[in-house]
PDB file of N, CA, C, O and CB in Angstrom:
ATOM      1  N   MET A   1     186.708  48.101 -60.430  1.00  0.00           N
ATOM      2  CA  MET A   1     186.982  48.652 -59.174  1.00  0.00           C
ATOM      3  C   MET A   1     185.852  48.296 -58.196  1.00  0.00           C
ATOM      4  O   MET A   1     186.122  48.130 -57.007  1.00  0.00           O
ATOM      5  CB  MET A   1     187.176  50.141 -59.295  1.00  0.00           C
ATOM      6  N   LEU A   2     184.618  48.176 -58.645  1.00  0.00           N
ATOM      7  CA  LEU A   2     183.515  47.882 -57.802  1.00  0.00           C
ATOM      8  C   LEU A   2     183.589  46.425 -57.297  1.00  0.00           C
ATOM      9  O   LEU A   2     183.061  46.111 -56.230  1.00  0.00           O
ATOM     10  CB  LEU A   2     182.219  48.141 -58.547  1.00  0.00           C
ATOM     11  N   ASP A   3     184.226  45.570 -58.042  1.00  0.00           N
ATOM     12  CA  ASP A   3     184.277  44.195 -57.689  1.00  0.00           C
ATOM     13  C   ASP A   3     185.288  43.919 -56.552  1.00  0.00           C
ATOM     14  O   ASP A   3     185.160  42.937 -55.821  1.00  0.00           O
ATOM     15  CB  ASP A   3     184.614  43.389 -58.906  1.00  0.00           C
ATOM     16  N   THR A   4     186.250  44.768 -56.425  1.00  0.00           N
ATOM     17  CA  THR A   4     187.329  44.533 -55.438  1.00  0.00           C
ATOM     18  C   THR A   4     187.016  44.984 -54.052  1.00  0.00           C
ATOM     19  O   THR A   4     187.678  44.546 -53.112  1.00  0.00           O
ATOM     20  CB  THR A   4     188.561  45.207 -55.868  1.00  0.00           C
ATOM     21  N   ASP A   5     186.045  45.836 -53.870  1.00  0.00           N
ATOM     22  CA  ASP A   5     185.663  46.473 -52.551  1.00  0.00           C
ATOM     23  C   ASP A   5     186.875  47.220 -51.967  1.00  0.00           C
ATOM     24  O   ASP A   5     186.975  47.442 -50.761  1.00  0.00           O
ATOM     25  CB  ASP A   5     185.148  45.369 -51.502  1.00  0.00           C
ATOM     26  N   GLN A   6     187.782  47.594 -52.867  1.00  0.00           N
ATOM     27  CA  GLN A   6     188.937  48.361 -52.376  1.00  0.00           C
ATOM     28  C   GLN A   6     188.647  49.855 -52.294  1.00  0.00           C
ATOM     29  O   GLN A   6     189.280  50.585 -51.532  1.00  0.00           O
ATOM     30  CB  GLN A   6     190.140  48.127 -53.277  1.00  0.00           C
ATOM     31  N   TYR A   7     187.639  50.310 -53.128  1.00  0.00           N
ATOM     32  CA  TYR A   7     187.258  51.708 -53.148  1.00  0.00           C
ATOM     33  C   TYR A   7     185.781  51.879 -52.786  1.00  0.00           C
ATOM     34  O   TYR A   7     184.975  50.971 -52.988  1.00  0.00           O
ATOM     35  CB  TYR A   7     187.542  52.313 -54.521  1.00  0.00           C
ATOM     36  N   HIS A   8     185.447  53.020 -52.265  1.00  0.00           N
ATOM     37  CA  HIS A   8     184.053  53.366 -52.015  1.00  0.00           C
ATOM     38  C   HIS A   8     183.532  53.981 -53.356  1.00  0.00           C
ATOM     39  O   HIS A   8     184.313  54.435 -54.192  1.00  0.00           O
ATOM     40  CB  HIS A   8     183.902  54.394 -50.754  1.00  0.00           C
ATOM     41  N   GLN A   9     182.246  53.974 -53.510  1.00  0.00           N
ATOM     42  CA  GLN A   9     181.613  54.510 -54.775  1.00  0.00           C
ATOM     43  C   GLN A   9     182.004  55.958 -54.977  1.00  0.00           C
ATOM     44  O   GLN A   9     182.223  56.352 -56.122  1.00  0.00           O
ATOM     45  CB  GLN A   9     180.038  54.395 -54.728  1.00  0.00           C
ATOM     46  N   HIS A  10     182.103  56.746 -53.983  1.00  0.00           N
ATOM     47  CA  HIS A  10     182.478  58.145 -54.147  1.00  0.00           C
ATOM     48  C   HIS A  10     183.923  58.318 -54.620  1.00  0.00           C
ATOM     49  O   HIS A  10     184.252  59.250 -55.353  1.00  0.00           O
ATOM     50  CB  HIS A  10     182.279  58.882 -52.845  1.00  0.00           C
ATOM     51  N   GLN A  11     184.790  57.369 -54.167  1.00  0.00           N
ATOM     52  CA  GLN A  11     186.207  57.368 -54.626  1.00  0.00           C
ATOM     53  C   GLN A  11     186.313  57.019 -56.113  1.00  0.00           C
ATOM     54  O   GLN A  11     187.094  57.607 -56.862  1.00  0.00           O
ATOM     55  CB  GLN A  11     187.048  56.356 -53.795  1.00  0.00           C
ATOM     56  N   ILE A  12     185.487  56.030 -56.512  1.00  0.00           N
ATOM     57  CA  ILE A  12     185.553  55.650 -57.921  1.00  0.00           C
ATOM     58  C   ILE A  12     185.034  56.767 -58.754  1.00  0.00           C
ATOM     59  O   ILE A  12     185.597  57.030 -59.817  1.00  0.00           O
ATOM     60  CB  ILE A  12     184.770  54.370 -58.199  1.00  0.00           C
ATOM     61  N   ALA A  13     184.000  57.445 -58.349  1.00  0.00           N
ATOM     62  CA  ALA A  13     183.451  58.581 -59.061  1.00  0.00           C
ATOM     63  C   ALA A  13     184.527  59.670 -59.248  1.00  0.00           C
ATOM     64  O   ALA A  13     184.663  60.246 -60.328  1.00  0.00           O
ATOM     65  CB  ALA A  13     182.230  59.143 -58.304  1.00  0.00           C
ATOM     66  N   ALA A  14     185.268  59.930 -58.194  1.00  0.00           N
ATOM     67  CA  ALA A  14     186.294  60.948 -58.246  1.00  0.00           C
ATOM     68  C   ALA A  14     187.413  60.587 -59.219  1.00  0.00           C
ATOM     69  O   ALA A  14     187.903  61.419 -59.983  1.00  0.00           O
ATOM     70  CB  ALA A  14     186.860  61.174 -56.870  1.00  0.00           C
ATOM     71  N   ILE A  15     187.798  59.306 -59.161  1.00  0.00           N
ATOM     72  CA  ILE A  15     188.844  58.822 -60.049  1.00  0.00           C
ATOM     73  C   ILE A  15     188.422  58.879 -61.490  1.00  0.00           C
ATOM     74  O   ILE A  15     189.189  59.290 -62.360  1.00  0.00           O
ATOM     75  CB  ILE A  15     189.229  57.420 -59.690  1.00  0.00           C
ATOM     76  N   GLU A  16     187.180  58.459 -61.745  1.00  0.00           N
ATOM     77  CA  GLU A  16     186.681  58.402 -63.152  1.00  0.00           C
ATOM     78  C   GLU A  16     186.041  59.735 -63.597  1.00  0.00           C
ATOM     79  O   GLU A  16     185.597  59.856 -64.739  1.00  0.00           O
ATOM     80  CB  GLU A  16     185.636  57.255 -63.302  1.00  0.00           C
ATOM     81  N   GLN A  17     185.998  60.710 -62.711  1.00  0.00           N
ATOM     82  CA  GLN A  17     185.406  62.011 -62.954  1.00  0.00           C
ATOM     83  C   GLN A  17     183.972  61.935 -63.464  1.00  0.00           C
ATOM     84  O   GLN A  17     183.610  62.547 -64.469  1.00  0.00           O
ATOM     85  CB  GLN A  17     186.243  62.765 -63.929  1.00  0.00           C
ATOM     86  N   VAL A  18     183.163  61.154 -62.730  1.00  0.00           N
ATOM     87  CA  VAL A  18     181.715  61.062 -62.998  1.00  0.00           C
ATOM     88  C   VAL A  18     180.872  61.316 -61.738  1.00  0.00           C
ATOM     89  O   VAL A  18     181.394  61.341 -60.623  1.00  0.00           O
ATOM     90  CB  VAL A  18     181.376  59.676 -63.571  1.00  0.00           C
ATOM     91  N   ASN A  19     179.635  61.493 -61.927  1.00  0.00           N
ATOM     92  CA  ASN A  19     178.745  61.681 -60.869  1.00  0.00           C
ATOM     93  C   ASN A  19     178.674  60.407 -59.974  1.00  0.00           C
ATOM     94  O   ASN A  19     178.576  59.318 -60.539  1.00  0.00           O
ATOM     95  CB  ASN A  19     177.394  62.056 -61.422  1.00  0.00           C
ATOM     96  N   PRO A  20     178.715  60.470 -58.665  1.00  0.00           N
ATOM     97  CA  PRO A  20     178.554  59.267 -57.833  1.00  0.00           C
ATOM     98  C   PRO A  20     177.324  58.453 -58.105  1.00  0.00           C
ATOM     99  O   PRO A  20     177.322  57.233 -57.936  1.00  0.00           O
ATOM    100  CB  PRO A  20     178.541  59.645 -56.428  1.00  0.00           C
ATOM    101  N   GLY A  21     176.296  59.110 -58.519  1.00  0.00           N
ATOM    102  CA  GLY A  21     175.040  58.397 -58.887  1.00  0.00           C
ATOM    103  C   GLY A  21     175.224  57.474 -60.085  1.00  0.00           C
ATOM    104  O   GLY A  21     174.578  56.431 -60.184  1.00  0.00           O
ATOM    105  N   ARG A  22     176.101  57.863 -60.981  1.00  0.00           N
ATOM    106  CA  ARG A  22     176.354  57.017 -62.171  1.00  0.00           C
ATOM    107  C   ARG A  22     177.042  55.748 -61.688  1.00  0.00           C
ATOM    108  O   ARG A  22     176.738  54.664 -62.185  1.00  0.00           O
ATOM    109  CB  ARG A  22     177.246  57.770 -63.261  1.00  0.00           C
ATOM    110  N   VAL A  23     177.958  55.854 -60.732  1.00  0.00           N
ATOM    111  CA  VAL A  23     178.675  54.638 -60.234  1.00  0.00           C
ATOM    112  C   VAL A  23     177.612  53.682 -59.607  1.00  0.00           C
ATOM    113  O   VAL A  23     177.645  52.470 -59.819  1.00  0.00           O
ATOM    114  CB  VAL A  23     179.825  55.033 -59.138  1.00  0.00           C
ATOM    115  N   SER A  24     176.715  54.252 -58.865  1.00  0.00           N
ATOM    116  CA  SER A  24     175.604  53.440 -58.260  1.00  0.00           C
ATOM    117  C   SER A  24     174.770  52.785 -59.314  1.00  0.00           C
ATOM    118  O   SER A  24     174.442  51.607 -59.173  1.00  0.00           O
ATOM    119  CB  SER A  24     174.694  54.308 -57.377  1.00  0.00           C
ATOM    120  N   GLU A  25     174.405  53.483 -60.368  1.00  0.00           N
ATOM    121  CA  GLU A  25     173.698  52.908 -61.460  1.00  0.00           C
ATOM    122  C   GLU A  25     174.358  51.748 -62.126  1.00  0.00           C
ATOM    123  O   GLU A  25     173.736  50.725 -62.414  1.00  0.00           O
ATOM    124  CB  GLU A  25     173.456  53.903 -62.418  1.00  0.00           C
ATOM    125  N   ILE A  26     175.652  51.926 -62.371  1.00  0.00           N
ATOM    126  CA  ILE A  26     176.441  50.824 -62.925  1.00  0.00           C
ATOM    127  C   ILE A  26     176.488  49.648 -62.004  1.00  0.00           C
ATOM    128  O   ILE A  26     176.337  48.509 -62.447  1.00  0.00           O
ATOM    129  CB  ILE A  26     177.835  51.274 -63.226  1.00  0.00           C
ATOM    130  N   LYS A  27     176.695  49.887 -60.731  1.00  0.00           N
ATOM    131  CA  LYS A  27     176.734  48.798 -59.753  1.00  0.00           C
ATOM    132  C   LYS A  27     175.438  48.029 -59.695  1.00  0.00           C
ATOM    133  O   LYS A  27     175.449  46.815 -59.494  1.00  0.00           O
ATOM    134  CB  LYS A  27     177.056  49.335 -58.389  1.00  0.00           C
ATOM    135  N   HIS A  28     174.350  48.689 -59.861  1.00  0.00           N
ATOM    136  CA  HIS A  28     173.092  47.974 -59.767  1.00  0.00           C
ATOM    137  C   HIS A  28     172.458  47.581 -61.165  1.00  0.00           C
ATOM    138  O   HIS A  28     171.281  47.235 -61.272  1.00  0.00           O
ATOM    139  CB  HIS A  28     172.116  48.841 -58.982  1.00  0.00           C
ATOM    140  N   GLY A  29     173.318  47.662 -62.197  1.00  0.00           N
ATOM    141  CA  GLY A  29     172.893  47.215 -63.484  1.00  0.00           C
ATOM    142  C   GLY A  29     171.876  48.094 -64.187  1.00  0.00           C
ATOM    143  O   GLY A  29     171.232  47.640 -65.132  1.00  0.00           O
ATOM    144  N   GLN A  30     171.704  49.387 -63.738  1.00  0.00           N
ATOM    145  CA  GLN A  30     170.739  50.245 -64.328  1.00  0.00           C
ATOM    146  C   GLN A  30     171.328  51.054 -65.432  1.00  0.00           C
ATOM    147  O   GLN A  30     170.565  51.773 -66.077  1.00  0.00           O
ATOM    148  CB  GLN A  30     170.145  51.120 -63.316  1.00  0.00           C
ATOM    149  N   TRP A  31     172.566  51.021 -65.718  1.00  0.00           N
ATOM    150  CA  TRP A  31     173.195  51.796 -66.733  1.00  0.00           C
ATOM    151  C   TRP A  31     174.343  51.029 -67.317  1.00  0.00           C
ATOM    152  O   TRP A  31     175.211  50.569 -66.576  1.00  0.00           O
ATOM    153  CB  TRP A  31     173.650  53.114 -66.194  1.00  0.00           C
ATOM    154  N   ASP A  32     174.382  50.868 -68.662  1.00  0.00           N
ATOM    155  CA  ASP A  32     175.437  50.161 -69.366  1.00  0.00           C
ATOM    156  C   ASP A  32     176.514  51.152 -69.719  1.00  0.00           C
ATOM    157  O   ASP A  32     176.348  51.988 -70.607  1.00  0.00           O
ATOM    158  CB  ASP A  32     174.903  49.449 -70.627  1.00  0.00           C
ATOM    159  N   TRP A  33     177.619  51.050 -69.012  1.00  0.00           N
ATOM    160  CA  TRP A  33     178.728  51.994 -69.223  1.00  0.00           C
ATOM    161  C   TRP A  33     179.342  51.872 -70.575  1.00  0.00           C
ATOM    162  O   TRP A  33     180.121  52.745 -70.958  1.00  0.00           O
ATOM    163  CB  TRP A  33     179.784  51.799 -68.196  1.00  0.00           C
ATOM    164  N   LYS A  34     179.039  50.830 -71.336  1.00  0.00           N
ATOM    165  CA  LYS A  34     179.613  50.663 -72.647  1.00  0.00           C
ATOM    166  C   LYS A  34     178.851  51.511 -73.701  1.00  0.00           C
ATOM    167  O   LYS A  34     179.372  51.790 -74.781  1.00  0.00           O
ATOM    168  CB  LYS A  34     179.602  49.175 -73.031  1.00  0.00           C
ATOM    169  N   LEU A  35     177.662  51.892 -73.372  1.00  0.00           N
ATOM    170  CA  LEU A  35     176.933  52.762 -74.280  1.00  0.00           C
ATOM    171  C   LEU A  35     177.374  54.207 -74.155  1.00  0.00           C
ATOM    172  O   LEU A  35     177.672  54.684 -73.060  1.00  0.00           O
ATOM    173  CB  LEU A  35     175.452  52.654 -74.025  1.00  0.00           C
ATOM    174  N   SER A  36     177.414  54.878 -75.248  1.00  0.00           N
ATOM    175  CA  SER A  36     177.701  56.311 -75.222  1.00  0.00           C
ATOM    176  C   SER A  36     176.449  57.095 -74.659  1.00  0.00           C
ATOM    177  O   SER A  36     175.335  56.570 -74.655  1.00  0.00           O
ATOM    178  CB  SER A  36     178.083  56.815 -76.688  1.00  0.00           C
ATOM    179  N   ILE A  37     176.653  58.248 -74.231  1.00  0.00           N
ATOM    180  CA  ILE A  37     175.550  59.037 -73.649  1.00  0.00           C
ATOM    181  C   ILE A  37     174.509  59.244 -74.761  1.00  0.00           C
ATOM    182  O   ILE A  37     173.314  59.206 -74.466  1.00  0.00           O
ATOM    183  CB  ILE A  37     176.068  60.442 -73.062  1.00  0.00           C
ATOM    184  N   GLU A  38     174.901  59.459 -76.009  1.00  0.00           N
ATOM    185  CA  GLU A  38     173.925  59.646 -77.071  1.00  0.00           C
ATOM    186  C   GLU A  38     173.068  58.401 -77.271  1.00  0.00           C
ATOM    187  O   GLU A  38     171.851  58.505 -77.425  1.00  0.00           O
ATOM    188  CB  GLU A  38     174.626  60.009 -78.367  1.00  0.00           C
ATOM    189  N   ASP A  39     173.685  57.240 -77.271  1.00  0.00           N
ATOM    190  CA  ASP A  39     172.987  55.964 -77.460  1.00  0.00           C
ATOM    191  C   ASP A  39     171.975  55.820 -76.325  1.00  0.00           C
ATOM    192  O   ASP A  39     170.833  55.425 -76.561  1.00  0.00           O
ATOM    193  CB  ASP A  39     173.997  54.745 -77.487  1.00  0.00           C
ATOM    194  N   LYS A  40     172.382  56.133 -75.107  1.00  0.00           N
ATOM    195  CA  LYS A  40     171.508  55.986 -73.952  1.00  0.00           C
ATOM    196  C   LYS A  40     170.296  56.937 -74.056  1.00  0.00           C
ATOM    197  O   LYS A  40     169.172  56.573 -73.708  1.00  0.00           O
ATOM    198  CB  LYS A  40     172.298  56.258 -72.651  1.00  0.00           C
ATOM    199  N   GLN A  41     170.548  58.122 -74.528  1.00  0.00           N
ATOM    200  CA  GLN A  41     169.478  59.116 -74.674  1.00  0.00           C
ATOM    201  C   GLN A  41     168.481  58.639 -75.765  1.00  0.00           C
ATOM    202  O   GLN A  41     167.266  58.750 -75.604  1.00  0.00           O
ATOM    203  CB  GLN A  41     170.081  60.534 -75.041  1.00  0.00           C
ATOM    204  N   GLN A  42     169.016  58.127 -76.835  1.00  0.00           N
ATOM    205  CA  GLN A  42     168.139  57.590 -77.938  1.00  0.00           C
ATOM    206  C   GLN A  42     167.217  56.468 -77.419  1.00  0.00           C
ATOM    207  O   GLN A  42     166.042  56.392 -77.778  1.00  0.00           O
ATOM    208  CB  GLN A  42     169.023  57.034 -79.130  1.00  0.00           C
ATOM    209  N   SER A  43     167.780  55.614 -76.574  1.00  0.00           N
ATOM    210  CA  SER A  43     167.002  54.455 -76.090  1.00  0.00           C
ATOM    211  C   SER A  43     165.885  54.926 -75.156  1.00  0.00           C
ATOM    212  O   SER A  43     164.933  54.173 -74.950  1.00  0.00           O
ATOM    213  CB  SER A  43     167.928  53.432 -75.352  1.00  0.00           C
ATOM    214  N   LEU A  44     165.950  56.124 -74.584  1.00  0.00           N
ATOM    215  CA  LEU A  44     164.920  56.557 -73.772  1.00  0.00           C
ATOM    216  C   LEU A  44     163.749  57.178 -74.528  1.00  0.00           C
ATOM    217  O   LEU A  44     162.675  57.363 -73.956  1.00  0.00           O
ATOM    218  CB  LEU A  44     165.453  57.474 -72.825  1.00  0.00           C
ATOM    219  N   LEU A  45     163.948  57.505 -75.821  1.00  0.00           N
ATOM    220  CA  LEU A  45     162.897  58.105 -76.661  1.00  0.00           C
ATOM    221  C   LEU A  45     161.861  57.092 -77.070  1.00  0.00           C
ATOM    222  O   LEU A  45     160.911  57.431 -77.777  1.00  0.00           O
ATOM    223  CB  LEU A  45     163.500  58.736 -77.899  1.00  0.00           C
TER     224      LEU A  45
END
């Protein structure tokens, strides 16, 4: 959805039921959406 410019980030967040900040992180390559939350937390340790 980010690639099409059809939706704003807040609209994508509402559709996917996530925090708008998470959409921004994904857009800027700061968060890999393929990882589970547990995997992401483990990588921070």
